[in-house]
C-alpha positions as CSV (number, residue, x, y, z in Angstrom):
1,M,-101.9,20.1,74.9
2,L,-106.0,18.6,75.7
3,K,-106.5,15.7,78.5
4,R,-108.7,13.0,78.3
5,N,-109.5,13.6,81.8
6,P,-108.8,16.6,83.7
7,S,-107.1,14.4,86.1
8,D,-104.3,13.4,83.3
9,F,-101.0,14.8,84.2
10,T,-99.6,17.1,80.9
11,L,-97.1,15.0,78.8
12,W,-96.5,17.6,76.3
13,K,-96.6,21.2,76.8
14,K,-96.5,24.4,74.6
15,S,-93.2,26.1,75.0
16,K,-93.1,29.1,76.4
17,A,-90.2,32.4,75.0
18,G,-86.8,31.2,75.6
19,E,-87.5,27.4,76.1
20,P,-86.4,24.6,74.3
21,V,-88.5,23.8,71.7
22,W,-89.2,20.4,69.4
23,Q,-91.6,19.9,66.0
24,S,-94.4,17.4,67.3
25,P,-97.9,16.5,65.7
26,W,-99.6,19.6,68.2
27,G,-96.6,21.8,67.2
28,E,-93.5,23.2,69.1
29,G,-93.4,22.5,72.3
30,R,-91.4,20.5,75.1
31,P,-91.8,17.7,77.2
32,G,-93.6,18.1,80.2
33,W,-91.4,18.3,84.0
34,H,-92.9,14.4,85.2
35,T,-92.1,13.0,81.5
36,E,-89.0,14.9,81.6
37,C,-87.1,12.9,84.5
38,V,-88.3,9.5,83.1
39,V,-86.1,10.0,80.2
40,M,-83.2,11.5,81.9
41,S,-83.1,8.9,84.2
42,Q,-83.9,5.6,82.3
43,K,-81.3,7.1,79.9
44,Y,-77.9,7.3,82.4
45,L,-79.4,4.9,84.7
46,G,-81.5,2.2,83.0
47,E,-85.2,1.1,82.5
48,S,-85.2,-0.1,86.7
49,F,-82.5,1.5,89.5
50,D,-82.0,1.0,92.9
51,I,-82.8,4.2,94.7
52,H,-85.0,7.1,93.7
53,G,-84.3,10.2,96.1
54,G,-86.1,13.6,96.7
55,G,-88.1,16.0,98.7
56,I,-90.9,14.7,100.6
57,D,-93.0,17.7,98.6
58,L,-92.1,15.7,95.5
59,V,-94.1,12.4,96.5
60,F,-97.1,13.8,94.6
61,P,-97.5,14.1,92.4
62,H,-94.4,14.2,90.6
63,H,-93.0,11.3,91.7
64,E,-96.3,9.3,91.2
65,N,-96.6,10.5,87.8
66,E,-92.8,9.6,87.0
67,L,-94.0,6.1,88.0
68,A,-96.8,5.8,86.1
69,Q,-95.2,6.4,83.1
70,A,-91.9,4.8,84.1
71,T,-94.5,1.6,84.4
72,A,-96.0,2.1,81.2
73,I,-93.2,2.3,79.1
74,S,-91.0,-0.9,80.5
75,G,-93.4,-3.0,82.4
76,K,-90.7,-2.8,85.5
77,P,-90.6,0.0,88.6
78,L,-88.4,2.9,87.9
79,A,-87.2,2.1,91.0
80,N,-86.7,-0.4,93.5
81,Y,-86.6,1.8,96.4
82,W,-88.1,5.8,97.1
83,M,-86.2,7.8,99.7
84,H,-87.9,11.4,100.4
85,N,-85.8,13.5,102.8
86,G,-88.1,16.1,105.7
87,F,-87.2,20.0,104.8
88,L,-84.9,22.2,106.5
89,N,-86.1,25.1,108.9
90,I,-84.1,27.9,109.7
91,D,-85.1,28.6,113.7
92,G,-88.8,27.2,113.2
93,E,-89.1,28.5,109.5
94,K,-89.0,27.3,106.3
95,M,-85.6,28.4,104.5
96,S,-86.2,30.2,101.7
97,K,-85.0,33.7,100.0
98,S,-88.2,35.6,100.6
99,L,-87.7,35.8,104.5
100,K,-84.1,36.3,104.1
101,N,-82.8,33.3,106.2
102,F,-81.6,31.7,103.2
103,F,-77.7,30.6,103.5
104,T,-75.8,28.0,101.4
105,A,-73.7,24.9,102.5
106,R,-70.7,27.2,101.3
107,D,-71.7,29.9,103.8
108,I,-72.0,27.6,106.5
109,L,-69.0,25.1,106.1
110,A,-67.0,28.8,106.6
111,E,-68.2,29.1,110.1
112,Y,-68.5,25.2,111.2
113,D,-66.5,21.9,110.5
114,A,-68.0,19.4,107.9
115,E,-67.9,16.6,110.5
116,A,-70.1,19.3,113.0
117,I,-72.6,19.5,109.9
118,R,-72.5,16.0,109.0
119,F,-73.6,15.1,112.5
120,F,-76.4,17.8,112.4
121,F,-77.9,16.3,110.0
122,L,-77.7,12.5,110.7
123,S,-79.0,13.0,114.2
124,K,-82.3,13.2,112.9
125,H,-84.0,10.9,110.7
126,Y,-83.4,11.8,106.9
127,R,-87.7,11.9,106.6
128,S,-87.9,14.1,109.4
129,P,-88.0,18.2,109.0
130,I,-85.2,19.6,110.6
131,D,-85.1,22.9,112.4
132,F,-81.6,24.4,112.3
133,T,-80.5,26.9,114.8
134,R,-77.2,28.2,115.9
135,E,-77.3,26.5,119.1
136,L,-78.4,22.8,117.6
137,I,-74.6,23.3,115.2
138,E,-72.8,24.5,118.5
139,E,-74.3,21.1,120.1
140,A,-73.1,18.9,117.0
141,D,-69.9,20.5,117.4
142,R,-69.0,19.4,121.0
143,A,-70.8,16.1,120.3
144,V,-68.0,15.5,117.4
145,H,-65.6,16.7,119.8
146,N,-66.6,14.4,122.3
147,L,-65.9,11.2,119.8
148,Y,-62.1,12.9,119.2
149,S,-62.0,12.9,122.8
150,A,-62.5,9.4,123.7
151,L,-59.4,8.6,120.4
152,K,-57.7,10.9,122.6
153,A,-57.8,8.9,126.0
154,V,-56.5,5.9,124.3
155,D,-53.9,7.5,122.1
156,Y,-55.8,6.0,118.8
157,L,-53.0,7.2,116.5
158,A,-49.7,5.5,118.1
159,H,-52.2,2.4,118.3
160,R,-54.7,2.3,115.4
161,S,-52.7,-0.4,113.6
162,E,-53.6,-3.0,116.3
163,A,-56.0,-6.0,116.1
164,L,-59.8,-5.2,116.8
165,E,-60.6,-7.5,119.7
166,M,-64.2,-8.1,119.4
167,D,-66.1,-9.2,122.8
168,E,-70.0,-9.7,123.3
169,V,-70.5,-6.4,124.0
170,L,-69.1,-5.0,121.2
171,T,-70.4,-7.7,118.9
172,G,-73.7,-6.0,120.1
173,L,-73.5,-2.6,119.3
174,E,-71.9,-3.4,115.7
175,S,-75.5,-5.5,115.6
176,E,-77.2,-2.5,117.2
177,F,-75.7,-0.1,114.6
178,V,-76.4,-2.5,111.5
179,A,-80.2,-2.9,112.8
180,G,-80.0,0.5,113.0
181,M,-78.8,1.6,109.6
182,D,-81.0,-1.2,108.1
183,D,-83.6,0.4,109.9
184,D,-84.8,2.9,106.8
185,F,-81.1,4.5,107.7
186,N,-81.7,5.4,111.3
187,T,-78.6,7.2,111.6
188,A,-79.9,8.9,114.8
189,K,-79.7,4.8,116.5
190,A,-76.5,4.2,114.5
191,I,-74.8,7.5,116.1
192,A,-76.1,6.3,119.4
193,V,-74.3,3.5,119.0
194,L,-70.8,5.7,118.4
195,F,-71.5,7.4,121.5
196,E,-71.9,4.4,123.7
197,L,-68.4,3.4,122.6
198,A,-66.4,6.5,122.8
199,K,-67.9,5.8,126.6
200,R,-66.2,2.4,127.0
201,A,-63.2,4.2,125.3
202,R,-62.8,6.4,127.8
203,N,-64.1,4.2,130.7
204,A,-60.9,3.6,133.3
205,T,-62.5,0.7,135.2
206,L,-62.1,-1.2,131.8
207,S,-58.8,-3.0,130.6
208,Y,-56.5,-0.8,127.5
209,A,-57.5,-3.5,124.9
210,E,-61.0,-3.2,126.0
211,R,-61.2,0.8,125.6
212,L,-58.9,1.0,122.6
213,S,-61.4,-2.0,120.4
214,S,-64.0,0.0,121.5
215,A,-62.3,3.1,119.8
216,L,-61.4,1.0,116.6
217,L,-64.6,-0.1,116.7
218,M,-66.0,3.5,116.5
219,V,-63.6,4.6,113.9
220,K,-65.2,1.7,111.5
221,L,-68.6,2.3,112.4
222,G,-68.1,6.2,112.0
223,D,-66.1,5.7,108.7
224,I,-69.5,4.0,107.1
225,L,-71.3,7.7,108.0
226,G,-68.6,9.6,106.8
227,F,-66.5,10.3,110.2
228,F,-62.8,10.3,110.7
229,S,-61.5,10.0,107.1
230,N,-59.2,12.5,108.7
231,V,-58.7,11.6,112.1
232,E,-54.8,11.8,111.7
233,A,-54.5,15.1,110.5
234,K,-57.5,16.3,113.1
235,L,-56.1,14.8,115.9
236,S,-52.6,16.2,115.4
237,R,-54.1,19.1,114.8
238,K,-56.1,19.7,117.7
239,I,-53.2,18.8,119.7
240,V,-50.9,21.1,118.4
241,D,-53.1,24.2,118.4
242,L,-54.0,23.3,122.3
243,S,-49.8,23.2,122.8
244,A,-49.1,26.6,121.2
245,E,-52.4,28.0,122.8
246,L,-51.1,27.1,126.4
247,V,-47.7,28.4,125.3
248,E,-49.0,31.8,125.0
249,L,-51.1,31.9,128.1
250,I,-47.9,31.0,129.9
251,I,-45.8,33.2,128.6
252,S,-48.8,35.9,129.3
253,Y,-48.2,35.3,132.7
254,R,-44.2,35.7,132.3
255,N,-45.2,38.9,130.9
256,K,-47.4,40.2,133.3
257,A,-44.0,39.0,136.0
258,R,-42.3,41.4,133.8
259,E,-44.2,44.4,134.2
260,S,-44.4,44.0,138.1
261,K,-40.6,43.4,137.9
262,D,-40.9,40.0,139.6
263,W,-37.5,39.1,137.6
264,A,-37.5,35.6,140.1
265,M,-40.7,34.5,138.6
266,S,-40.0,35.6,134.7
267,D,-36.5,34.0,135.2
268,Q,-38.0,30.5,136.4
269,I,-41.2,30.4,134.1
270,R,-38.0,31.1,130.9
271,N,-36.3,28.3,132.4
272,D,-38.5,25.9,133.0
273,L,-39.8,26.5,129.2
274,G,-36.1,25.7,128.5
275,K,-36.4,22.4,130.2
276,L,-39.5,21.5,127.9
277,G,-37.2,22.6,124.6
278,I,-39.0,25.5,124.0
279,E,-37.1,28.9,123.9
280,V,-37.8,32.2,125.0
281,K,-36.3,35.7,123.7
282,D,-37.0,39.3,124.9
283,S,-36.8,42.1,122.9
284,P,-38.6,46.0,123.4
285,G,-41.5,44.6,121.4
286,G,-42.2,41.8,123.9
287,S,-41.5,38.1,124.0
288,T,-41.4,35.4,121.0
289,W,-40.8,31.6,121.6
290,S,-40.1,28.9,119.7
291,M,-39.1,25.5,119.8
292,K,-35.7,24.2,120.1
293,E,-34.0,22.8,117.1
């Protein structure tokens, strides 16, 4: 389609083989990319909606051209807020199939916990480029574990229904969290508040009520960021898994004692485990254990 000015963007394009085709005064063709997006947005969200997002590379020309068309059609801005995210880099390079450093969300979820991945992204501002490395995602995983360890320190599952008692310090921290989120979704600032609350939850110099309230507020605010949605299952599972690993470790020590024919030590370990409700059975294939009925 001819342009009145070389700087104008294309409203209508001649269709290529295999593309959708519509009849027009200029022959068969299809809308330009910018036009397509305006039409779809306004069809499903209305003439003007709240938030429009996209990669930082779409600011110009795509989003500016969308805005120009929408304003011409309705006289209203297409969106009240435009949010543009930075690029995801892999070990310092832009992720791409050609560089063979490309992976899907499904791939990474198979290796790391979803909350660790969430923490990784939220620890940086969404407008900033993010460099993905194994070291950084593992660091994020340790950080999430740190938050959960604070909940264990106050026995959160047993006391989560208790009232949240806000004091001056907690009120200030909650205000800092809100201020961070109001500052163009500065989630890094918000996460810093979660860590301050976790630190208070583990502070032995505070009263138990102060520590528990710190943990309760941490969960309340963390939920806004998408954390702690499966807190019960997660805390319980981690404790059970650790307990099983400890029993297996003790059984391995008993097996070494049996190999050395230290029967006294072997019996003592079995008897001590029995007092804890753990039954040990020996067979030619090795030792097994189970919880007593």
